[in-house]
C-alpha positions as CSV (number, residue, x, y, z in Angstrom):
1,M,-47.1,29.8,-20.6
2,K,-48.8,29.5,-17.2
3,K,-47.0,28.4,-14.1
4,K,-48.5,25.4,-12.4
5,K,-50.1,26.1,-9.1
6,K,-49.2,24.0,-6.1
7,A,-52.0,22.0,-4.5
8,P,-53.1,23.7,-1.2
9,G,-51.7,22.1,1.9
10,R,-48.9,20.2,0.2
11,P,-45.3,21.3,1.0
12,A,-42.9,21.8,-1.9
13,R,-40.7,18.9,-2.5
14,A,-37.1,19.7,-1.4
15,R,-34.4,18.8,-3.9
16,R,-31.5,16.9,-2.4
17,K,-28.1,18.1,-3.2
18,A,-25.7,15.4,-4.4
19,A,-23.3,14.4,-1.6
20,P,-19.8,15.4,-2.4
21,A,-17.6,12.5,-3.4
22,R,-15.9,11.1,-0.2
23,A,-12.1,10.9,-0.3
24,D,-10.8,7.4,0.1
25,S,-9.6,7.4,3.7
26,L,-7.0,4.8,3.0
27,L,-5.4,7.1,0.5
28,A,-6.1,10.5,2.2
29,P,-3.1,12.6,3.1
30,I,-1.6,11.6,6.5
31,K,-1.2,14.6,8.8
32,G,2.4,15.1,9.9
33,S,3.8,12.5,7.5
34,D,6.9,12.9,5.3
35,H,5.3,12.3,1.8
36,R,7.4,11.1,-1.2
37,V,6.9,9.5,-4.5
38,V,9.6,7.0,-5.4
39,A,9.4,5.0,-8.7
40,G,5.7,5.5,-8.8
41,I,5.1,4.4,-5.2
42,S,3.4,6.9,-3.0
43,V,5.1,6.7,0.4
44,D,4.0,8.4,3.7
45,I,6.4,8.0,6.6
46,L,5.8,8.7,10.3
47,R,8.5,8.4,12.9
48,A,7.7,6.1,15.9
49,G,10.5,6.1,18.4
50,K,13.4,4.4,16.7
51,G,11.2,3.0,14.0
52,R,8.8,4.1,11.3
53,V,5.2,3.5,10.3
54,K,4.9,3.7,6.5
55,R,2.0,3.7,4.1
56,L,3.0,2.5,0.7
57,V,0.6,2.8,-2.3
58,Y,1.7,0.7,-5.2
59,P,-0.2,1.3,-8.5
60,P,-1.5,-1.4,-10.7
61,G,1.3,-2.7,-13.0
62,F,4.0,-2.0,-10.4
63,R,6.9,-4.5,-10.3
64,W,10.0,-4.0,-8.1
65,S,12.4,-5.4,-10.7
66,T,11.0,-3.1,-13.4
67,H,10.5,0.2,-11.5
68,V,12.9,0.2,-8.5
69,K,15.8,-2.1,-9.6
70,P,17.2,0.6,-12.0
71,I,17.2,3.2,-9.2
72,V,18.8,1.1,-6.4
73,G,21.1,-1.1,-8.6
74,T,20.5,-4.4,-6.8
75,D,19.0,-7.4,-8.5
76,L,16.4,-8.0,-5.7
77,C,14.8,-5.9,-3.0
78,M,17.1,-6.3,0.0
79,H,14.7,-4.8,2.6
80,A,12.5,-6.8,4.9
81,H,8.8,-5.9,5.0
82,V,6.5,-6.4,8.0
83,G,3.0,-5.0,8.0
84,L,-0.5,-5.3,6.8
85,L,-1.7,-5.4,3.2
86,A,-4.8,-3.3,3.6
87,R,-5.9,-3.3,-0.1
88,G,-5.0,-5.3,-3.2
89,R,-3.0,-8.3,-4.1
90,V,0.8,-8.8,-4.2
91,R,2.9,-11.7,-5.5
92,G,6.6,-12.1,-5.2
93,E,9.5,-14.5,-5.6
94,Y,12.8,-15.1,-3.9
95,A,16.1,-15.8,-5.7
96,D,15.7,-19.6,-5.0
97,G,12.3,-19.7,-6.8
98,C,10.1,-19.7,-3.6
99,R,7.0,-17.6,-4.2
100,F,4.6,-15.8,-2.0
101,E,1.2,-14.1,-2.4
102,F,-0.7,-11.8,-0.2
103,V,-4.4,-10.8,-0.6
104,A,-5.8,-8.0,1.5
105,P,-6.5,-7.9,4.3
106,Q,-3.5,-10.0,5.3
107,A,-0.4,-9.7,7.5
108,V,2.8,-9.4,5.5
109,V,6.3,-10.7,6.4
110,V,8.8,-10.7,3.5
111,E,12.5,-11.4,4.0
112,P,15.2,-9.5,2.0
113,G,16.2,-10.8,-1.4
114,H,12.9,-10.8,-3.3
115,D,11.1,-9.3,-6.3
116,A,7.4,-8.4,-5.9
117,W,4.6,-7.1,-8.0
118,V,1.0,-5.9,-7.9
119,V,-1.5,-8.4,-9.3
120,G,-4.6,-7.1,-11.1
121,A,-6.1,-3.7,-11.7
122,E,-6.4,-2.7,-8.0
123,T,-4.0,-0.4,-6.2
124,A,-2.1,-2.2,-3.4
125,V,-1.8,-0.4,-0.1
126,L,0.7,-1.7,2.5
127,I,0.9,-0.4,6.0
128,Q,4.5,-1.2,7.0
129,F,6.5,-1.1,10.3
130,D,10.2,-0.8,9.9
131,V,13.5,0.0,11.6
132,E,15.1,1.1,8.4
133,D,18.1,-1.2,7.6
134,E,17.7,-3.1,10.9
135,T,14.1,-4.3,10.2
136,A,15.0,-7.9,9.6
137,S,17.1,-8.3,12.7
138,H,14.7,-6.2,14.8
139,F,11.8,-8.6,13.9
140,G,14.0,-11.7,14.2
141,L,14.0,-12.4,10.4
142,S,16.8,-13.9,8.4
143,G,18.9,-11.4,6.5
144,A,17.9,-13.3,3.3
145,H,15.2,-15.9,2.5
146,R,15.9,-19.4,3.6
147,H,13.9,-22.6,3.9
148,L,13.0,-23.6,7.4
149,H,13.6,-27.3,6.5
150,A,17.1,-26.7,5.1
């Protein structure tokens, strides 16, 4: 079999290498963070003075009452959450039946005493600011959900 000769004066066509798959920067490891996995939630924690900045990655199908309640032993999540939902959709409900829903990108403020879950097939990513057990009081939130008109 004869090799094909190139036409004179035409450069050979360069083959492009496939670009390597880019890591999702929203999920990439955070340098200097304390990384943990708790009840299927990937958590990266960075200290910021007396507080913390946290990235929480909740998988599709996650529900607090299903995955965390058995570990902590309370009926509802008793932590306040203040931050930014950077990806995904989250719904929740307080003990009195009030419901909330956040769709990224959206600021998040949730008082203690709630259940919450990821909606749909997309991972939810929450960037949260907290002062551990003092988050609610630090941000001027009630220690439990209450109606403003009550």
